[in-house]
C-alpha positions in Angstrom: 158.8 77.6 179.6 158.6 73.8 179.7 157.3 72.1 176.6 154.4 70.0 177.7 151.9 68.2 175.4 149.2 70.8 176.2 151.6 73.7 175.3 152.7 71.9 172.1 149.1 71.2 171.1 148.1 74.9 171.7 151.1 76.1 169.7 150.1 73.7 166.8 146.5 75.2 167.0 147.9 78.8 167.1 150.2 78.2 164.1 147.8 75.9 162.1 145.0 78.4 162.4 147.1 81.6 162.7 149.2 81.4 159.6 146.3 80.9 157.1 144.2 83.4 159.1 146.9 86.1 158.9 147.2 85.4 155.1 143.4 85.7 154.6 143.3 88.9 156.6 146.3 90.6 155.0 145.9 89.4 151.4 142.4 88.0 150.9 142.5 87.7 147.1 145.9 86.0 147.3 144.5 83.6 150.0 141.4 82.9 147.9 143.4 82.3 144.7 146.4 80.4 146.2 145.6 78.6 149.4 147.4 76.4 150.4 150.1 76.9 147.8 150.3 78.8 144.5 149.8 75.6 142.5 146.8 74.5 144.6 143.5 76.4 144.8 141.4 74.9 147.6 139.4 78.0 148.5 138.8 79.0 144.9 137.0 75.7 144.5 134.1 77.4 146.3 133.3 80.6 144.3 132.6 83.4 144.2 135.4 85.4 145.7 134.3 87.9 148.4 137.0 90.1 149.8 134.9 91.1 152.8 134.1 87.5 153.8 137.6 86.3 153.2 139.2 89.0 155.3 136.6 88.6 158.1 137.3 84.8 158.1 141.0 85.6 158.5 140.4 88.0 161.3 137.9 85.9 163.2 140.2 82.8 163.0 143.2 84.9 164.0 141.4 85.8 167.3 141.4 82.1 168.3 145.0 81.7 167.2 146.1 84.6 169.4 144.3 83.1 172.4 145.8 79.7 171.7 149.3 81.3 171.7 148.5 83.1 175.0 147.2 79.9 176.5 150.4 78.1 175.4 152.5 80.7 177.2 150.2 80.6 180.3 148.3 77.3 180.2 145.7 78.0 182.9 143.0 75.3 182.9 140.0 77.5 182.1 141.8 79.3 179.3 143.1 76.0 177.8 139.5 74.6 177.9 138.1 77.8 176.3 140.6 77.8 173.5 140.1 74.0 172.8 136.3 74.4 172.7 136.5 77.5 170.6 138.8 75.7 168.1 136.3 72.8 168.0 133.4 75.2 167.4 135.1 76.1 164.1 136.9 73.0 163.2 134.1 70.4 163.6 131.5 72.2 161.4 134.3 73.1 158.9 135.2 69.4 158.6 131.6 68.3 158.3 130.9 70.9 155.6 133.8 69.7 153.5 132.9 66.1 154.0 129.4 66.8 152.7 130.6 69.1 149.9 133.8 67.4 148.8 135.0 68.8 145.5 136.8 66.1 143.3 140.4 66.9 143.5 143.8 65.2 143.6 144.2 66.9 146.9 141.2 65.4 148.6 143.3 63.4 151.1 145.4 66.4 152.0 142.4 68.6 152.4 140.7 66.1 154.6 143.8 65.6 156.7 144.2 69.4 157.1 140.6 69.5 158.4 140.8 66.5 160.7 144.1 67.5 162.4 142.8 70.6 164.2 139.9 68.6 165.5 142.2 65.8 166.8 144.7 68.3 168.3 141.9 70.4 170.0 140.4 67.2 171.5 143.8 66.0 172.7 144.5 69.3 174.3 141.1 69.3 176.0 141.5 65.7 177.3 145.1 66.3 178.5 144.1 69.6 180.2 141.3 67.8 182.0 143.5 65.0 183.1 146.1 67.5 184.3 143.3 69.2 186.3 142.2 65.9 187.9 145.8 65.0 188.7 146.3 68.4 190.4 143.1 67.9 192.4 144.3 64.6 193.8 142.1 62.5 191.5 138.8 64.1 192.5 136.4 65.0 189.7 
């Protein structure tokens, strides 16, 4: 499997969304209490804790991560487009919410960066995928 920018972007989406999603699904209270690290508490800044919602968030996010990994292995145009758009459907409102409801924290820059990166990566994958499509079609739209 050749490492292309589209595949690398899809793997970044799969890992960036999949690892926290797996944690939230498998150990929701630990995720709530300790995400992103034991000395940081980004999710706990938004109480109250709800095991059901935290676990469901993890499982729902894990769905897209699995599809991103599959698309990285077999980057068919329609699948790559679908994964990129699905990632944006979550990542853009997530970013907007946190910008509108920023909680004062010494980690604000890191939090913002962690929310902007998935948007940038998904947009880049989408654009690169479309350029690849146009190139394969001989430049036609």
